N, C-alpha and C positions, 0 to 999 in steps of 0.2 A: 357563424357561431359553431363551436365544436359540440358534437353530440355527446351528452353525458349519460352514462348508463350505470345504475347500481345493480350488481349481479350477485345473487345469493342462492344457496341451496346446494345440491350435489354438483359434481363436476359437469355432468351432462346438463343440469338445469342452468348452470352458469353459462355454458356454451350456447345452449338453445336461445337464451335471452340475448346474448351477444349477437347471434345470427339473425334473430327475428327483428330486434329493435335497431340493429346496426346493419341491416341488409344492404342499404345503399352504399355504405362504406366498404362492406365486404365485396360487393360487385365492382366498385371502383378499383380496389386492390387487384382483383382478378383481371380486370381490363388492362391495368397498368403493367402487370408482370407478364401477361401473355404477350403484349407488344414488345416488352424488353427482352424476354427470352427469345422471341422470334427474330427481333432486329439485331441483337448483339451476340447471342449464342447460336443463332440459326437452328433452333429447335422449336418444334411446335408444342402446343400445350400438352398433348398426350405424352410426349417424351419427357416433358418437365414433370408430369405426374409420376412417370416411371422412375425418374431419378429420385424423386422424393420418397418413393416406396422402399428404396434401399436403406433408409434410416428407420423403418418401422420396427424392426426387431429390437434395435437398441433403445428406442423410445419406450417400448413395452416393458423392457427390463428396468429402465430408468425410473419411470413414473407412469403407471397405467392410467392414472386420472387425467393425464395430458391427452391421451388418446380419446378418453371419454368426453373431454371438453371440446376437442376438435370435432368429434362426431356430433356433438350438440350444436356447434356452430353451423355445420353443414346442414343439419336438419332444419334449424331455424331460418337459414338463408335460402333453403331450397336448392342447394348445390350438392355435389358429391364430396364425400370425405376426402378423396384424393386431391380435390381442388384446394381444400383447406390445408392439407398436409403440405402441398407444394408451396403455399404462401409461407408456412412456418419454416420451410427448408429453402427459402428463396436465396439466402446468402450462399448456401452450398451449391445450389443449382447454377448460380451466376458465376462461380469461380472459373478461372481459366483451366485448361486441361480438357475441356470438352471440345467444342468445335470453333467457337468464335472468340470475341473479345470479352474480357472480364469487365464487369461493371459493379459499382457499389455505392452506397450512400456514404456521405462524409459528415464530419462533425468536429466540434471543439468542446472538450470536456475539461472542467476545472474543479478542484477541491481545495479548500483551505480549512485547516483544523488547528488544534493545539499542536505546538506551542505558539503558532502565529496569532491565532485568535482563541477565544474561550468557548466557541461553538463549533459545530460540525456542519459545514455548508458545502454542498456539491451542486453543480449545474452544468448545462450544456446547451448548445445549439444543435439541432438535427437538420442536416442539409441533404436535400434529395430532390427528386423531380417535382416541379411546381404543382403538377396535377395531383400529387398525393396529399396535398392539403385537404382535398375533398374526401380522403379516406380516413382522416384522423378520428379517433374515439378517445374520450376520457372515461376511464373505467374505475369504479370502486368495487372491488371483488371481496366478498365475504364468504369464506369457505370454512366451515367448522373445523377446529383443530389447527388452523393456520392463521397467521396474522392477516388483518385486513390490508388490502393492497390498493394504492392509488397509482394508476399507470396511464400513460399516454401511449397509444399504439396505433397501428394501421389495422383497418377492418379485416377481421379474420385471423389475426395473429395474436397468440395467447401470451407472448412475452415481449417486453420492450423496456421502456425507461420509466422509472418511478421510485416509490418508497413504500414502506409498510408501517404498521402500527407498532412494531417492535424496534423501529429506528434503523432498519436496514434500507439503504437506498442504492440505486445503481444508475450510472451513465454508461453509454455504449459507443465505442468507436469501431467501425468496420475496418478490416485490414484485408487487402487484396494480396493473396499469396498463390503459390503454384500447386499446392497440394491440399487435399481434404481426405476425410475418411468416411465410413458409413456409420459413425457413432451419432451422438445426439446433436441435432442442429443448434447453433449458438443462440437463436432466439428462444428456444426452450430452456437453455441454460440461464438466460436472463430471468425467465419466469421462476426457475428453481431458486435463484437467489432471492427473489421477492417473496417466495414461499417460506423463507427461512426466519427462524426466531433469533438468530445470532450470527455474528461474523464467522465463527467457526463452522456453523452449519452451512452457511453460504459457500464458503471455500470448499467444503467437502463435496458440494454438488458439481464443482467445475474442475477440481484438481485432477492430476494424472492425464489420461488420454480420453476422458469422457466426451470432450467436445469435438465435433466433426471438422471444424475449420478454425481459422485464427481470428481473434478479435481482442480488443481491449475492453476489459470490464473494470471500470472505476467504481469501487464499492465503498460507500460510507456506512459507518455504524455508530450510533450514539445511544448509550444506555439511559440518557436523560441528563439535563443540566450541564450539557457540554462535555460530558465524560465520553469522548468519542475518538474515532480515528478514521482515516481513509487510506485504502490500499489500492494498488493498481496492478492486478494480475493480467498479463497477456496470456490468453488461452490458445491452445493449438492441439492438433491431433497428436503431437509429440510431447505434450506436457505443458505446464504453466510456469511462469516466471514473474516475480514481482519487479516492477520498474518504478523508480523515483519515490518521492514522498517522505524522505527522511527528515525534512524540516517543516512538516505541516503544510506543504504546498505540493499540488499535483496538477500537471497539465498533460493531456494526451490528445493527439489528433489522429491522422489516418496513415501512419507509417509504423513499421515495426521498430521497437526500441531494444528488445532483449537480444543480446548477443548469443545467448544460449539457443533461443528459438531460431535465430538466423542460421544456425548450423544445419538445420533441417528444412527450413522453408526459405524460399526466395520472395522478397518483397516485389510485387508486380505493379505497385502504384507508380505509374509513369510521371505523375505530377507531385511526387513527394518532395522534391527539392524546391519547386516554385509555387507550391500551394501548402501542403500539409506541414512541412517543416517551418515555413514562414509564419503560419498561423500559430504554431506552438511557441516559436520565439516571441511573437508579438504578445501572446497571452502571458508568458512569463515576464516580459517587460512591463506590462500593465500591473501585474501583481507586485513586482519588485519596486516599481515607482511609487505605488500606493504606500507600501511599507516604508520606503525611504522618506516619503513626505509625512510620515506618521499620521496618515489619514485612517479613519475607521474602515474596517472591512466587514460588511454585512450584506444582507440580501440586495440592498440598493446598489452596492458596489458591484456585485455580480451582474446585475442587470445592465449596468454601464459597460462593464467589460464585454459582455455578450452582444452588446449593440455596437461594438467598435467597427468602424468602416475603413480603417487604415489599410491601404493597399488593395482597395476594391478593384476588380470583383472578387479577388481571392482573399477577402477579409474574414475576420471572425464572424461578423454578420455577413453571410456569404451572398453574393449576387451571381446570377447566371453568367457564365463566361462564354460569349458567343464565339470566341476564337478556339475554344476547346473542342475536341471531338464530341459528337453527340452523346456518346455513352458516358462522358465525364462532365456534362453540363448539369449543374445543380444549384440550388439556392436554399437559404434558410427557410425551412417549412414551419418549425416551431422552436421555441426556446423555453427552458424550464430551470428554475432555481429552487432547490430543496434545502430547507433548514431542518436537519434531522434532529437537532437538539429540541426544537419546538414542535416537531412533527407538522411543519407547515411547508407549503409549496406555492410557487407563483408561475403562471403559464402565460406565454405570449404566442399566439398563432400568427405566422407570417413573419416577414422581415420587419425590422424596426422602422424602415422607411414606409412600409405599408400600414403598420399598426404598432405604435411604440408603447402600447399600454400592456403591462403585465397585470393579470388578475389573480388574486389569491384563490387557490382551489378550495372550494367549500362545498360540502354536501348538504348543509342545512339551508332550508328555504331556497334551494336551487331549482333549476328547471330540469333536473335529472329525471330519467325514466326508470322506474323501479320494476 
């Protein structure tokens, strides 16, 4: 069962409770990424921490409360601030251009909005190392002056996938490219989106060259009663570009789509043709078939799409591919569907084969720790 935490107070208070009550998950994340950095980048943990520190100046200028929250996590979990910073910069540390092989999590993200349906629904599977199922935390973050956030994250990381009380939601697709900068790590960009009261504010936090590495941010926003939209900016150290979504449908997986961004970055995902591109085409096929059959599209439909096992192991519901190199082996760790019109979400931990039950995320009468 996923550990649920309700975090409130100052940024440092929020972080301290995250670290104290999610210590097991934080330590799991540290163990996982220390092994991955050593195994695939051939760097030890001290060097990973040094790499993370190159982003510190940019983060301080971007939002100093993020520093305070990470300091709180470190204090609560009994680890160093640099350890937590390294977790939050793990995508940048993992990029090629250092010493070894790049590695990254994968996922399939989907959004359907008007004019296809009358609501704003987004969802995704997060595919990564099976051991990271033990690092998952479900957080409800209440910070005065900002929207309340519901977010699924890895222990120690202050930004990930979720939605907020203003109707802003985000799904995330990692992109492996050949360049990064020393600007703000992308996981902190995810948190900045979730801190936003509107779509305009969310985009302002990630536009230009603010993000240190490339990623797909699928962002939904609903003002209520289905008056919403989803957009899909690909962010990069060289700027952002919107991709897809003109007809109320969006799908993104783990390869670069923007021709503009490709002028500055090389897509290093060696499995883009036989994994990422096929998952994208399959998700688009499922959406178009549902529309052609005039079947309803709602949260249950999303759950069915995200449980699809066509072309396993490289299916939307991803299975570990034993034939792939070790650094590219992954499976679906969690799946989430968010109805931003209703401010409701449904979470499944594990693959559908392991656990085919989505549970509505609720903070009332739950076993959450406050």
